[in-house]
MMTF fields as JSON, N, C-alpha, C and O atoms, coordinates in Angstrom:
{
  "mmtfVersion": "1.0.0",
  "mmtfProducer": "UNKNOWN",
  "numBonds": 387,
  "numAtoms": 388,
  "numGroups": 97,
  "numChains": 1,
  "numModels": 1,
  "chainsPerModel": [1],
  "groupsPerChain": [97],
  "chainIdList": ["A"],
  "bondAtomList": [4, 2, 8, 6, 12, 10, 16, 14, 20, 18, 24, 22, 28, 26, 32, 30, 36, 34, 40, 38, 44, 42, 48, 46, 52, 50, 56, 54, 60, 58, 64, 62, 68, 66, 72, 70, 76, 74, 80, 78, 84, 82, 88, 86, 92, 90, 96, 94, 100, 98, 104, 102, 108, 106, 112, 110, 116, 114, 120, 118, 124, 122, 128, 126, 132, 130, 136, 134, 140, 138, 144, 142, 148, 146, 152, 150, 156, 154, 160, 158, 164, 162, 168, 166, 172, 170, 176, 174, 180, 178, 184, 182, 188, 186, 192, 190, 196, 194, 200, 198, 204, 202, 208, 206, 212, 210, 216, 214, 220, 218, 224, 222, 228, 226, 232, 230, 236, 234, 240, 238, 244, 242, 248, 246, 252, 250, 256, 254, 260, 258, 264, 262, 268, 266, 272, 270, 276, 274, 280, 278, 284, 282, 288, 286, 292, 290, 296, 294, 300, 298, 304, 302, 308, 306, 312, 310, 316, 314, 320, 318, 324, 322, 328, 326, 332, 330, 336, 334, 340, 338, 344, 342, 348, 346, 352, 350, 356, 354, 360, 358, 364, 362, 368, 366, 372, 370, 376, 374, 380, 378, 384, 382],
  "bondOrderList": [1, 1, 1, 1, 1, 1, 1, 1, 1, 1, 1, 1, 1, 1, 1, 1, 1, 1, 1, 1, 1, 1, 1, 1, 1, 1, 1, 1, 1, 1, 1, 1, 1, 1, 1, 1, 1, 1, 1, 1, 1, 1, 1, 1, 1, 1, 1, 1, 1, 1, 1, 1, 1, 1, 1, 1, 1, 1, 1, 1, 1, 1, 1, 1, 1, 1, 1, 1, 1, 1, 1, 1, 1, 1, 1, 1, 1, 1, 1, 1, 1, 1, 1, 1, 1, 1, 1, 1, 1, 1, 1, 1, 1, 1, 1, 1],
  "groupList": [{"groupName": "MET", "atomNameList": ["N", "CA", "C", "O"], "elementList": ["N", "C", "C", "O"], "formalChargeList": [0, 0, 0, 0], "bondAtomList": [1, 0, 2, 1, 3, 2], "bondOrderList": [1, 1, 2], "singleLetterCode": "M", "chemCompType": "L-PEPTIDE LINKING"}, {"groupName": "VAL", "atomNameList": ["N", "CA", "C", "O"], "elementList": ["N", "C", "C", "O"], "formalChargeList": [0, 0, 0, 0], "bondAtomList": [1, 0, 2, 1, 3, 2], "bondOrderList": [1, 1, 2], "singleLetterCode": "V", "chemCompType": "L-PEPTIDE LINKING"}, {"groupName": "LEU", "atomNameList": ["N", "CA", "C", "O"], "elementList": ["N", "C", "C", "O"], "formalChargeList": [0, 0, 0, 0], "bondAtomList": [1, 0, 2, 1, 3, 2], "bondOrderList": [1, 1, 2], "singleLetterCode": "L", "chemCompType": "L-PEPTIDE LINKING"}, {"groupName": "ILE", "atomNameList": ["N", "CA", "C", "O"], "elementList": ["N", "C", "C", "O"], "formalChargeList": [0, 0, 0, 0], "bondAtomList": [1, 0, 2, 1, 3, 2], "bondOrderList": [1, 1, 2], "singleLetterCode": "I", "chemCompType": "L-PEPTIDE LINKING"}, {"groupName": "PHE", "atomNameList": ["N", "CA", "C", "O"], "elementList": ["N", "C", "C", "O"], "formalChargeList": [0, 0, 0, 0], "bondAtomList": [1, 0, 2, 1, 3, 2], "bondOrderList": [1, 1, 2], "singleLetterCode": "F", "chemCompType": "L-PEPTIDE LINKING"}, {"groupName": "GLY", "atomNameList": ["N", "CA", "C", "O"], "elementList": ["N", "C", "C", "O"], "formalChargeList": [0, 0, 0, 0], "bondAtomList": [1, 0, 2, 1, 3, 2], "bondOrderList": [1, 1, 2], "singleLetterCode": "G", "chemCompType": "PEPTIDE LINKING"}, {"groupName": "SER", "atomNameList": ["N", "CA", "C", "O"], "elementList": ["N", "C", "C", "O"], "formalChargeList": [0, 0, 0, 0], "bondAtomList": [1, 0, 2, 1, 3, 2], "bondOrderList": [1, 1, 2], "singleLetterCode": "S", "chemCompType": "L-PEPTIDE LINKING"}, {"groupName": "TYR", "atomNameList": ["N", "CA", "C", "O"], "elementList": ["N", "C", "C", "O"], "formalChargeList": [0, 0, 0, 0], "bondAtomList": [1, 0, 2, 1, 3, 2], "bondOrderList": [1, 1, 2], "singleLetterCode": "Y", "chemCompType": "L-PEPTIDE LINKING"}, {"groupName": "THR", "atomNameList": ["N", "CA", "C", "O"], "elementList": ["N", "C", "C", "O"], "formalChargeList": [0, 0, 0, 0], "bondAtomList": [1, 0, 2, 1, 3, 2], "bondOrderList": [1, 1, 2], "singleLetterCode": "T", "chemCompType": "L-PEPTIDE LINKING"}, {"groupName": "ASN", "atomNameList": ["N", "CA", "C", "O"], "elementList": ["N", "C", "C", "O"], "formalChargeList": [0, 0, 0, 0], "bondAtomList": [1, 0, 2, 1, 3, 2], "bondOrderList": [1, 1, 2], "singleLetterCode": "N", "chemCompType": "L-PEPTIDE LINKING"}, {"groupName": "ASP", "atomNameList": ["N", "CA", "C", "O"], "elementList": ["N", "C", "C", "O"], "formalChargeList": [0, 0, 0, 0], "bondAtomList": [1, 0, 2, 1, 3, 2], "bondOrderList": [1, 1, 2], "singleLetterCode": "D", "chemCompType": "L-PEPTIDE LINKING"}, {"groupName": "GLU", "atomNameList": ["N", "CA", "C", "O"], "elementList": ["N", "C", "C", "O"], "formalChargeList": [0, 0, 0, 0], "bondAtomList": [1, 0, 2, 1, 3, 2], "bondOrderList": [1, 1, 2], "singleLetterCode": "E", "chemCompType": "L-PEPTIDE LINKING"}, {"groupName": "TRP", "atomNameList": ["N", "CA", "C", "O"], "elementList": ["N", "C", "C", "O"], "formalChargeList": [0, 0, 0, 0], "bondAtomList": [1, 0, 2, 1, 3, 2], "bondOrderList": [1, 1, 2], "singleLetterCode": "W", "chemCompType": "L-PEPTIDE LINKING"}, {"groupName": "PRO", "atomNameList": ["N", "CA", "C", "O"], "elementList": ["N", "C", "C", "O"], "formalChargeList": [0, 0, 0, 0], "bondAtomList": [1, 0, 2, 1, 3, 2], "bondOrderList": [1, 1, 2], "singleLetterCode": "P", "chemCompType": "L-PEPTIDE LINKING"}, {"groupName": "GLN", "atomNameList": ["N", "CA", "C", "O"], "elementList": ["N", "C", "C", "O"], "formalChargeList": [0, 0, 0, 0], "bondAtomList": [1, 0, 2, 1, 3, 2], "bondOrderList": [1, 1, 2], "singleLetterCode": "Q", "chemCompType": "L-PEPTIDE LINKING"}, {"groupName": "ALA", "atomNameList": ["N", "CA", "C", "O"], "elementList": ["N", "C", "C", "O"], "formalChargeList": [0, 0, 0, 0], "bondAtomList": [1, 0, 2, 1, 3, 2], "bondOrderList": [1, 1, 2], "singleLetterCode": "A", "chemCompType": "L-PEPTIDE LINKING"}, {"groupName": "ARG", "atomNameList": ["N", "CA", "C", "O"], "elementList": ["N", "C", "C", "O"], "formalChargeList": [0, 0, 0, 0], "bondAtomList": [1, 0, 2, 1, 3, 2], "bondOrderList": [1, 1, 2], "singleLetterCode": "R", "chemCompType": "L-PEPTIDE LINKING"}, {"groupName": "LYS", "atomNameList": ["N", "CA", "C", "O"], "elementList": ["N", "C", "C", "O"], "formalChargeList": [0, 0, 0, 0], "bondAtomList": [1, 0, 2, 1, 3, 2], "bondOrderList": [1, 1, 2], "singleLetterCode": "K", "chemCompType": "L-PEPTIDE LINKING"}],
  "groupTypeList": [0, 1, 2, 3, 4, 1, 5, 2, 6, 7, 8, 2, 8, 2, 1, 4, 5, 5, 3, 4, 3, 6, 9, 5, 10, 2, 8, 1, 5, 11, 2, 1, 8, 4, 1, 8, 7, 2, 10, 0, 2, 1, 12, 13, 2, 14, 15, 3, 5, 12, 2, 7, 9, 3, 6, 14, 16, 5, 11, 1, 6, 7, 17, 16, 3, 11, 6, 2, 2, 15, 11, 1, 9, 11, 1, 9, 8, 9, 2, 10, 6, 9, 3, 17, 15, 11, 9, 5, 16, 2, 11, 7, 9, 3, 9, 9, 4],
  "groupIdList": [1, 2, 3, 4, 5, 6, 7, 8, 9, 10, 11, 12, 13, 14, 15, 16, 17, 18, 19, 20, 21, 22, 23, 24, 25, 26, 27, 28, 29, 30, 31, 32, 33, 34, 35, 36, 37, 38, 39, 40, 41, 42, 43, 44, 45, 46, 47, 48, 49, 50, 51, 52, 53, 54, 55, 56, 57, 58, 59, 60, 61, 62, 63, 64, 65, 66, 67, 68, 69, 70, 71, 72, 73, 74, 75, 76, 77, 78, 79, 80, 81, 82, 83, 84, 85, 86, 87, 88, 89, 90, 91, 92, 93, 94, 95, 96, 97],
  "secStructList": [7, 2, 2, 2, 2, 2, 2, 2, 2, 2, 2, 2, 2, 2, 2, 2, 2, 2, 2, 2, 2, 2, 2, 6, 1, 1, 7, 2, 2, 2, 2, 2, 2, 2, 2, 2, 2, 2, 2, 2, 2, 2, 2, 2, 2, 2, 2, 2, 2, 2, 2, 2, 2, 2, 2, 2, 2, 2, 2, 2, 2, 2, 2, 2, 2, 2, 2, 2, 2, 6, 7, 7, 7, 7, 1, 7, 7, 7, 6, 6, 7, 7, 7, 7, 7, 7, 7, 7, 7, 7, 7, 7, 7, 7, 7, 7, 7],
  "xCoordList": [5.956, 6.365, 7.678, 8.588, 7.756, 8.962, 10.126, 11.255, 9.847, 10.919, 11.498, 12.676, 10.674, 11.165, 12.179, 13.234, 11.859, 12.783, 14.066, 15.15, 13.94, 15.117, 16.016, 17.227, 15.425, 16.204, 16.822, 17.957, 16.069, 16.58, 17.752, 18.72, 17.665, 18.766, 20.036, 21.132, 19.9, 21.073, 21.643, 22.859, 20.765, 21.217, 21.972, 23.048, 21.407, 22.082, 23.405, 24.389, 23.417, 24.658, 25.739, 26.887, 25.37, 26.361, 26.802, 27.98, 25.874, 26.228, 27.149, 28.232, 26.703, 27.52, 28.794, 29.831, 28.71, 29.918, 30.935, 32.131, 30.474, 31.385, 32.012, 33.193, 31.223, 31.759, 32.805, 33.871, 32.493, 33.443, 34.719, 35.812, 34.568, 35.758, 36.626, 37.851, 35.991, 36.772, 37.45, 38.501, 36.867, 37.486, 38.546, 39.32, 38.586, 39.556, 39.085, 39.866, 37.814, 37.279, 36.854, 36.645, 36.727, 36.201, 36.939, 37.302, 37.16, 37.783, 36.706, 35.559, 37.075, 36.127, 35.665, 34.492, 36.574, 36.224, 35.227, 34.331, 35.379, 34.426, 33.047, 32.027, 33.02, 31.731, 31.062, 29.855, 31.853, 31.297, 30.776, 29.716, 31.501, 31.051, 29.742, 28.828, 29.662, 28.444, 27.253, 26.156, 27.457, 26.379, 25.965, 24.782, 26.919, 26.585, 25.748, 24.771, 26.128, 25.325, 23.94, 22.953, 23.872, 22.572, 21.708, 20.504, 22.313, 21.58, 21.043, 19.899, 21.877, 21.467, 20.326, 19.524, 20.246, 19.198, 17.905, 16.818, 18.011, 16.833, 15.966, 14.742, 16.553, 15.749, 14.809, 13.638, 15.233, 14.268, 13.145, 12.003, 13.465, 12.411, 11.399, 10.201, 11.864, 10.938, 10.095, 8.903, 10.694, 9.949, 8.883, 7.778, 9.194, 8.201, 7.059, 5.894, 7.376, 6.331, 5.467, 4.251, 6.091, 5.332, 4.41, 3.262, 4.909, 4.104, 2.918, 1.806, 3.149, 2.065, 1.021, -0.179, 1.465, 0.558, -0.307, -1.518, 0.307, -0.437, -1.443, -2.565, -1.048, -1.974, -3.166, -4.289, -2.944, -4.046, -4.988, -6.206, -4.437, -5.276, -6.085, -7.253, -5.468, -6.184, -7.312, -8.388, -7.082, -8.126, -9.323, -10.472, -9.042, -10.13, -10.891, -12.119, -10.17, -10.825, -11.69, -12.793, -11.198, -11.984, -13.264, -14.319, -13.186, -14.398, -15.407, -16.611, -14.925, -15.837, -16.516, -17.722, -15.744, -16.314, -17.294, -18.351, -16.948, -17.826, -19.158, -20.213, -19.114, -20.361, -21.17, -22.4, -20.501, -21.205, -21.908, -23.042, -21.234, -21.845, -22.956, -23.792, -22.983, -24.026, -25.305, -26.305, -25.304, -26.486, -27.607, -27.366, -28.813, -29.985, -30.444, -30.486, -30.782, -31.257, -32.678, -33.551, -32.927, -34.241, -35.077, -36.23, -34.513, -35.224, -36.11, -35.658, -37.374, -38.306, -38.086, -38.337, -37.629, -37.373, -38.397, -38.061, -39.645, -40.729, -40.664, -40.775, -40.489, -40.365, -41.719, -41.771, -42.802, -44.137, -44.745, -45.952, -43.975, -44.522, -44.933, -44.402, -45.869, -46.437, -45.802, -46.418, -44.621, -43.95, -43.296, -42.53, -43.616, -43.033, -42.058, -42.332, -40.966, -39.987, -40.366, -40.649, -40.37, -40.711, -39.451, -38.701, -39.234, -38.124, -38.6, -39.682, -37.778, -38.185, -36.977, -35.83, -37.264, -36.199, -35.691, -36.476, -34.379, -33.743, -33.327, -32.578, -33.816, -33.518, -32.658, -32.888, -31.664, -30.777, -31.12, -31.244, -31.271, -31.533, -30.457, -30.732, -29.24, -28.125, -27.685, -27.14, -27.928, -27.555, -26.171, -25.405, -25.843, -24.535, -24.265, -25.115, -23.051, -22.656, -22.524, -22.197],
  "yCoordList": [11.003, 12.05, 11.678, 12.498, 10.445, 9.985, 9.962, 10.296, 9.57, 9.52, 10.901, 11.029, 11.919, 13.281, 13.629, 14.193, 13.292, 13.584, 12.754, 13.238, 11.526, 10.678, 11.254, 11.376, 11.601, 12.198, 13.527, 13.829, 14.32, 15.604, 15.408, 16.168, 14.398, 14.149, 13.722, 14.16, 12.882, 12.491, 13.681, 13.852, 14.492, 15.667, 16.636, 17.117, 16.92, 17.826, 17.245, 17.966, 15.925, 15.277, 15.422, 15.745, 15.185, 15.288, 16.734, 16.983, 17.685, 19.086, 19.592, 20.113, 19.431, 19.923, 19.094, 19.62, 17.791, 16.969, 17.434, 17.473, 17.79, 18.327, 19.64, 19.884, 20.483, 21.764, 21.518, 22.135, 20.612, 20.32, 19.656, 19.9, 18.824, 18.186, 19.228, 19.199, 20.149, 21.186, 22.133, 22.691, 22.326, 23.165, 22.406, 23.013, 21.089, 20.288, 19.879, 19.335, 20.131, 19.771, 18.309, 17.778, 17.662, 16.299, 15.555, 16.141, 14.255, 13.448, 12.698, 12.627, 12.145, 11.386, 10.138, 9.77, 9.502, 8.311, 8.611, 7.81, 9.763, 10.153, 10.431, 10.116, 11.021, 11.266, 9.948, 9.785, 9.009, 7.692, 6.999, 6.375, 7.098, 6.506, 7.142, 6.448, 8.467, 9.155, 8.734, 8.528, 8.606, 8.178, 6.745, 6.412, 5.906, 4.533, 4.527, 3.785, 5.353, 5.456, 6.021, 5.623, 6.934, 7.479, 6.379, 6.326, 5.502, 4.35, 3.469, 3.017, 3.228, 2.38, 3.01, 2.294, 4.312, 5.009, 5.1, 5.028, 5.257, 5.502, 4.26, 4.369, 3.082, 1.889, 1.55, 1.284, 1.54, 1.247, 2.267, 1.916, 3.523, 4.54, 4.323, 4.507, 3.936, 3.628, 2.405, 2.373, 1.406, 0.195, 0.497, -0.042, 1.337, 1.719, 2.489, 2.252, 3.401, 4.138, 3.233, 3.414, 2.251, 1.304, 0.462, 0.214, 0.021, -0.775, 0.025, -0.497, 1.28, 2.137, 2.337, 2.301, 2.545, 2.727, 1.491, 1.605, 0.31, -0.931, -1.153, -1.593, -0.851, -1.048, -0.097, -0.489, 1.139, 2.085, 1.663, 1.778, 1.178, 0.698, -0.511, -0.643, -1.395, -2.569, -2.186, -2.783, -1.191, -0.749, -0.168, -0.45, 0.647, 1.241, 0.148, 0.188, -0.814, -1.901, -2.726, -3.131, -2.979, -3.742, -3.0, -3.621, -1.683, -0.909, -0.981, -1.057, -0.957, -1.06, -2.426, -2.523, -3.466, -4.816, -4.978, -5.588, -4.431, -4.51, -3.807, -4.318, -2.633, -1.922, -2.659, -2.617, -3.332, -4.106, -5.305, -5.625, -5.957, -7.116, -6.722, -7.557, -5.473, -5.015, -4.613, -4.317, -4.594, -4.227, -5.244, -6.442, -4.74, -5.592, -6.1, -5.347, -7.367, -7.975, -7.497, -7.665, -6.906, -6.378, -7.362, -7.075, -8.501, -9.49, -10.306, -10.791, -10.451, -11.221, -12.705, -13.185, -13.396, -14.834, -15.601, -16.259, -15.493, -16.173, -17.661, -18.036, -18.489, -19.926, -20.611, -21.779, -19.9, -20.492, -20.267, -20.442, -19.899, -19.639, -20.949, -22.014, -20.85, -22.028, -22.285, -22.936, -21.809, -22.013, -23.387, -23.716, -24.168, -25.504, -25.542, -25.009, -26.157, -26.31, -27.498, -28.582, -27.286, -28.374, -28.836, -28.028, -30.092, -30.659, -30.938, -31.483, -30.557, -30.761, -30.752, -30.792, -30.699, -30.729, -29.308, -28.369, -29.166, -27.885, -27.843, -28.702, -26.84, -26.74, -25.525, -24.446, -25.716, -24.645, -24.281, -25.155, -23.006, -22.541, -21.507, -20.313, -21.999, -21.124, -21.411, -22.474, -20.455, -20.631, -20.058, -20.654, -18.926, -18.312, -17.338, -17.08, -16.812, -15.859, -14.489, -13.54],
  "zCoordList": [-0.786, 0.115, 0.806, 0.923, 1.254, 1.928, 0.944, 1.302, -0.29, -1.285, -1.584, -1.92, -1.462, -1.665, -0.584, -0.875, 0.672, 1.763, 1.663, 1.988, 1.221, 1.046, -0.045, 0.14, -1.163, -2.249, -1.849, -2.218, -1.092, -0.624, 0.342, 0.307, 1.198, 2.137, 1.388, 1.738, 0.375, -0.416, -1.186, -1.268, -1.743, -2.499, -1.596, -1.953, -0.43, 0.496, 0.983, 1.151, 1.208, 1.633, 0.568, 0.877, -0.673, -1.75, -1.994, -2.249, -1.92, -2.154, -1.049, -1.317, 0.202, 1.307, 1.479, 1.882, 1.17, 1.209, 0.19, 0.479, -1.006, -2.03, -1.601, -1.851, -0.955, -0.468, 0.616, 0.613, 1.542, 2.623, 2.097, 2.608, 1.08, 0.49, -0.203, -0.084, -0.928, -1.621, -0.64, -0.956, 0.555, 1.583, 2.372, 3.113, 2.222, 2.962, 4.342, 5.122, 4.664, 5.98, 6.057, 7.148, 4.91, 4.85, 3.748, 2.728, 3.959, 2.909, 2.149, 2.589, 1.018, 0.196, 0.955, 0.896, 1.652, 2.426, 3.53, 3.797, 4.174, 5.221, 4.626, 5.239, 3.434, 2.772, 2.393, 2.568, 1.873, 1.514, 2.762, 2.723, 3.863, 5.122, 5.585, 6.031, 5.475, 5.89, 5.023, 5.543, 3.72, 2.826, 3.16, 3.097, 3.512, 3.906, 5.179, 5.28, 6.151, 7.379, 7.077, 7.696, 6.138, 5.733, 5.126, 5.378, 4.326, 3.783, 4.899, 4.852, 5.9, 7.02, 7.817, 8.417, 7.829, 8.564, 7.764, 8.336, 6.461, 5.621, 5.497, 5.575, 5.306, 5.057, 6.201, 5.928, 7.475, 8.545, 8.625, 8.921, 8.363, 8.391, 7.275, 7.485, 6.095, 5.002, 5.337, 5.029, 5.96, 6.315, 7.36, 7.289, 8.311, 9.322, 8.67, 8.987, 7.769, 7.05, 6.206, 6.136, 5.558, 4.739, 5.614, 5.248, 6.771, 7.686, 8.208, 8.301, 8.546, 9.021, 7.916, 8.188, 6.692, 5.562, 5.351, 5.166, 5.378, 5.177, 6.296, 6.046, 7.528, 8.651, 8.551, 8.867, 8.121, 7.966, 6.844, 6.982, 5.736, 4.635, 5.066, 4.702, 5.842, 6.341, 7.272, 7.22, 8.133, 9.053, 8.306, 8.644, 7.288, 6.498, 5.737, 5.657, 5.186, 4.463, 5.399, 5.031, 6.606, 7.578, 7.941, 8.08, 8.096, 8.412, 7.27, 7.511, 6.033, 4.883, 4.848, 4.619, 5.074, 5.069, 6.216, 6.053, 7.385, 8.539, 8.277, 8.652, 7.633, 7.323, 6.266, 6.291, 5.341, 4.33, 4.958, 4.604, 5.882, 6.537, 7.501, 7.845, 7.941, 8.853, 8.126, 8.779, 6.8, 6.022, 6.245, 6.398, 6.257, 6.447, 5.088, 4.115, 5.031, 3.796, 3.528, 4.379, 2.365, 2.025, 1.209, 0.885, 0.882, 0.092, 1.026, 2.064, 0.644, 1.451, 1.17, 0.065, 2.152, 1.998, 2.837, 3.821, 2.416, 3.117, 2.772, 1.605, 3.767, 3.535, 3.338, 2.953, 3.597, 3.466, 2.083, 1.918, 1.123, -0.207, -0.872, -0.559, -1.777, -2.437, -3.79, -4.633, -4.024, -5.299, -5.269, -4.363, -6.275, -6.36, -7.533, -8.608, -7.311, -8.372, -9.229, -8.72, -10.525, -11.431, -12.141, -12.688, -12.128, -12.873, -14.28, -14.496, -15.224, -16.604, -17.506, -17.06, -18.771, -19.76, -19.982, -20.112, -20.023, -20.269, -21.73, -22.195, -22.453, -23.867, -24.135, -23.59, -24.983, -25.409, -26.839, -27.697, -27.093, -28.444, -28.801, -28.923, -28.96, -29.258, -30.693, -30.985, -31.574, -32.969, -33.256, -34.013, -32.671, -32.893, -31.753, -30.9, -31.776, -30.737, -31.327, -30.615]
}
């Protein structure tokens, strides 16, 4: 969306700058200067938009992680169970893949 406005601003600058140059109201050097100033203005605005976008994505991601960590564990982890672990020989029966 921002790139559309940036491209539109350059297009309008070049179109109207060409009209003003052909009418003699503006020189080529003044148009180049104006485009340079436009470059200086566009980059900080894009950086601010990018920073805002990243911060919003981070906030949404944090809320998702927070809701995931707030989930209740449904697995019964009863420590009084009578299951005993037996140590034994581990056998592999892998013939092919």
